[in-house]
C-alpha positions in Angstrom: 0.0 0.3 0.0 1.5 3.3 -1.0 2.2 5.8 2.1 0.4 8.8 1.4 -0.1 10.3 5.5 2.1 10.2 7.9 1.3 11.1 11.7 4.3 12.5 13.9 3.1 11.9 17.6 5.5 14.5 19.4 6.0 18.2 18.3 9.8 18.6 20.1 13.1 19.0 18.5 13.0 15.2 17.1 9.1 15.4 15.7 9.2 18.8 14.1 12.2 17.7 12.2 10.9 14.3 11.3 7.3 16.1 10.1 9.3 18.7 8.3 11.4 15.7 6.4 7.9 14.1 5.9 6.8 17.3 4.4 9.5 18.0 2.5 9.4 14.4 0.7 5.6 15.3 -0.4 3.7 13.6 2.5 0.5 14.6 4.0 1.7 15.0 7.9 -0.4 15.3 11.1 1.9 16.8 13.7 0.5 15.8 17.0 1.4 16.9 20.5 -0.5 17.1 24.1 -1.1 20.9 23.9 -2.2 23.5 21.9 1.1 25.4 23.1 3.3 22.3 21.6 2.0 21.7 18.2 2.1 25.5 17.9 5.5 26.0 18.9 6.4 22.6 16.5 4.8 24.2 13.8 6.5 27.8 13.9 10.0 25.8 14.2 9.1 23.9 10.7 7.9 27.2 9.2 11.1 28.8 10.6 12.9 26.0 8.5 11.2 26.7 5.5 11.5 30.2 5.3 15.4 30.0 5.5 15.2 26.9 2.8 13.6 30.2 0.5 15.6 32.7 1.9 18.9 30.3 0.8 17.2 29.4 -2.7 17.0 25.6 -1.6 12.9 26.0 -2.0 10.8 28.2 -3.9 7.7 30.3 -2.3 5.4 27.4 -4.1 7.3 25.0 -2.7 7.1 26.1 0.2 3.8 27.1 0.1 3.1 23.1 -0.9 4.9 21.9 2.0 3.2 24.0 4.7 -0.2 23.0 2.8 0.7 19.2 3.6 0.8 19.7 7.4 -1.7 19.2 10.1 -1.7 19.6 13.6 -3.7 17.8 16.2 -4.1 17.4 20.4 -6.1 14.5 20.0 -4.1 11.4 19.2 -7.6 9.2 17.3 -7.8 12.6 15.3 -4.0 12.6 14.4 -3.4 8.6 13.4 -7.0 8.0 11.7 -5.7 8.4 8.5 -2.2 7.4 8.8 -0.4 5.1 6.7 2.9 5.5 9.1 2.8 6.6 12.4 6.1 7.9 13.9 6.5 8.0 17.8 8.6 10.7 18.8 7.3 11.5 22.4 9.5 11.9 25.3 11.1 9.0 27.0 9.1 7.9 29.5 7.6 4.7 29.4 4.4 5.0 30.7 3.5 7.8 28.3 4.5 6.0 25.5 2.6 2.9 26.1 -0.5 4.8 26.6 0.3 6.4 23.2 0.6 3.0 21.6 -2.7 2.0 23.0 -4.2 5.1 21.6 -2.8 4.7 17.9 -3.9 1.0 18.1 -7.4 2.0 18.9 -7.4 4.6 16.2 -5.0 3.8 13.4 -6.0 2.0 10.3 -5.3 -1.8 9.9 -2.4 -1.2 8.0 -0.5 1.4 9.6 2.9 0.7 10.6 4.9 2.2 13.8 8.5 1.9 12.9 11.4 2.4 15.5 13.0 5.4 15.4 15.7 4.4 17.9 18.5 2.1 18.0 17.4 -0.7 20.8 20.5 0.1 23.0 19.1 3.7 23.5 15.4 2.3 24.5 14.9 1.8 28.4 13.7 -1.7 29.3 10.3 -1.7 28.4 8.0 -3.5 30.8 5.5 -6.2 29.8 2.5 -4.6 27.7 -0.5 -5.6 25.9 0.1 -7.1 23.0 0.5 -4.7 19.7 -1.5 -5.4 16.1 0.6 -8.0 14.3 0.9 -5.3 11.1 3.4 -4.0 13.6 5.2 -6.8 15.0 8.1 -7.1 12.2 8.4 -3.1 12.2 9.4 -2.4 15.7 10.5 -6.3 16.5 14.1 -4.3 17.4 12.2 -3.0 20.1 12.3 -5.6 23.1 8.5 -5.3 23.9 6.7 -8.8 25.5 3.3 -9.5 25.4 
């Protein structure tokens, strides 16, 4: 299945950078965070990078408008992932938060959506047992020590 929409969970430095890369590559992108202030800050950071690209001649005003048009923001996980083909988690390194996010994604994302890991397994904390995740995600996150 072709990838059209990417949801990025977390609008901090890593999250807005991933969202910018997805937008630049031509994907519709949803940037999620828990507060409007956080998504506004992430969106503002993305806008600054796009503006700098135009200033440096690396993108045209038309390119910039197209990139900006591919971004939406959300403070509701279900809204952010409901049409996602790929969900990229870039939340703070807090196990309870991540497990809560994964559960919300599992409940709202389409069955075909994948959740690839973005960290090396050695950089991940020791994950405690958690509920099983969809089989479609298993191959994508097999490098993270989840247990059922």
